[in-house]
N, C-alpha and C positions, 0 to 999 in steps of 0.2 A: 462397387457402388460409385455412381457418378458424383461429381463435386457440385451438387446442387443444395439448396436450402429448402427443407420441407418443415412447415410449422408443426405439424402433427408429430413428426419424428423428432423434431427439436424439443417438443414438450416432453416426450418420453426420456430424452437425455437429461433434461432439467429435473425430472422426477427421480431418476436414478441418482444423479449427483446430489440432489437434495438429501437423500438418505445418507449417502456417504459423507456429505459435508458435516452434518450434525453428529454422525456416528464417530467420525475421526477428529473433528475439530470442535465439537460442542463443549466439552469440558474446558478446553483452552479459551473459548469465547467467554464462558462464565468467569474464568480467572481474570481475563483482561477487563471485563466490564466492572468487576468488583474490586479492582486494584485501588481505586480512590478510597475505599473503606480503610485500607491499610494506612494510607496517608492521614486520613481523618483520625484513626486511633492513635497514630504517632503524635499528632498535634494535641490530642487530648492528654496523653501520657506525659508529654514533654511540656505541656502548658504553653504552647506557642500559637500564634495566630498566622494563618496563611491566607493571603488575599487571592481573589480570582485571577489577577494578572500573573501571579506566581504559579497557579495551578494549571492554567490553560496549556503552557508548554509541555507539562507532564502528560496531560490528556492527549495531546497531539502525538507525543512520542509513543504512547501506548498503542495508538492506531497504527503508527509506522511499524512497530514490532509485530502487530497482528498481521499486517500485510506481508511482512518478511517470511513468516512461518506458515501462512495459510496454504500456499501452493504445495509445499512439501508434505503437509499434513493430509491434504485432501487428494492431491494428484501425485503423490510421491512415487507411485509405482508405474506411472504412465510411460516412462522411458526405460524401464528395466526389462531385461531379456526375457525372463520367465513371467514375473508378476504382471508385466505390461501387456501380455497377450490379451487379457480380458478387456483392457482399454482399447486395444487395436481391433478386436473383434466385435465391438459394439455396433449394432445395426444403425449407424449414423455416419454422416460424412465428417471429414476432418474439420470443415468449417463449423459444423454444428457442435462438435466437441470443443472447438476453440472458443466459440461464443459462450458456451455454458461455463467454461473455465473462467472467462473474463467476468461473467456475471457474478459468480460466487466469490472469486478472489479479489476482484477489483471494485465491485459495486456493493455486494451484500456485506462483505466483511467490514469495510470502513463504516457503512451505515449502522450495522449492529453495534460495533465497538464504539464508534464515535457518539452516536445518540445514547447508547447505554451508559457510557462513562459520564457524559454530560448530565444525564438524568440523575444518576446516583450522586454525582457531585452536587447538583442543585438541591436534592433532597437532604443531603448531609449539611448543607449550608443553612437549611431551615431549622436544624436542630437547635434547641435553646442552650445547648452546651457543645463543647468542641471548639476547634480553632479555625473552622472555615469561615471566611468573611467574604461577602459578595457571592453572586450567583454566576457559575461558569457558563450556563446557558445564555444569560444576558450578555456577558462579556464576549462570548463567541460571536453572537450575531451583531455586536457593535463593530466587529472587524470590517464588515461591509464588503468592499471590493476585494479585500485580501482573501476572501473565501475562494475566489477563482484561483488564486495562487496555490492555496492549500489543496484544492481539488486536482490541479495539474501536477502538483508535487506528489500526491498520493498515487495518481495514475502512473507517474514515472517510476516510483518505488515498486509498485505492484508489477508493472510490465517487466522491470529488470529481474525481479525474483521469479516471475513466471517463466522467463527465458532461462534463468539459471536452473530452475527445476527440471526443465527439459534437456539441459546440457549435462549436468552433473549427475552421477549415479549415487554417490554417497555424500553425506553432510552437505546437502544441497544449499541450505541457507548460509551456512558458514563459508563454503567455498565461493558462493556468489559475493559475499561481503569481501573476502580476501582478494579475489581477482578484481572485483570492482575498485577497491582501494588502490591496488597496484596499477591498474589501467589509468585511473584518474591521476595518480602520481606521475606516471610516465608522460601522459599528455600535458600535465602542468609543467613539467621540466622542459619538454620540447617547446612549448609555447613561450616559456620564459627565455629560452636560448634565442628565439627569434624576435624577442622584444614585444610579443603580443600583448602582455598584460599592461605594459606601460602605455601603449597606444589605446588599449581598451579603456583604461581608467580615465585617460584624457578625454576620449570620446564620450564616456559616460557622464563626466562632470561638466564638460564644456561643449561637447559636440551636439548635445540635444538641448534645444531651447525649452522644451516642455518636459520637465522631469517626471510628470505624472504618467508619461508613456512607458517609463522604464519597467514598472511592475508588470505591465501588460506584455512587454517584449520578453521579459523573463518567463512569464506564464506560457507564452506562445512557444518559446524555445523548449521548455519542459514537455509541453504537449506534443511537439513534433518528435522529440527524442522518444517519448513514450510510444507513439505510433510506430516508430521504427522497431522498437523492441517487441511490440505486439505482433508486427508483421514477421519478425524473425522467429517468434514463438510459433506462429501458425505454420511457417515453413518447416520448422523443426518437427512439429506434429505430423505434417504431411509427408516428410521424408524419413521419418523414424523407421529404423530397421530393427527387427526382433529376431 
């Protein structure tokens, strides 16, 4: 099959992956979405108050955890010798398979988990009892421009674990974390030896006259790295041998 993109064929891939997505990841999605309930029950039992500023980081971490395990849950067999034959034999191009993978793991997952946890959190904050103070939904949207940073960060996390899912055969999420930490550690040490961090922090604090540009530079960097990992994932799908 040639490497073209056909919308009708792509729709069939989306329909197939839709079933697999909720069949393999549906229960996990429910668990993630309702995790704020456990925190609310804990606040009720312990008789403590938890404001929205303290709860938002937890909700963001829940989304990150969902992004980490989504690829292995939905597409865990895609690179396996025997089980992956069905994925390889799908009547679709590698590009169509890749875009479907990105839609479900990088877009649909954070939307479902993010909006779900925020909605549950806000509903619990409306209860006349319990320890939730303030509305997570309101606090989230007050972040403003930082939403761009969160989006780029989520794309980065998702792209890394999508790539790890296509590289590792077993314990995909765990191996991705371990190797990711090791690679970051090695790069950090190398940069430290060459005095990169000293120069970077000087440039960050004094070299830029407009400090408001720093969050945008950080977001741009994460977005570029995410694009690189998405490309590597596509290449991995294209060159996968069974």
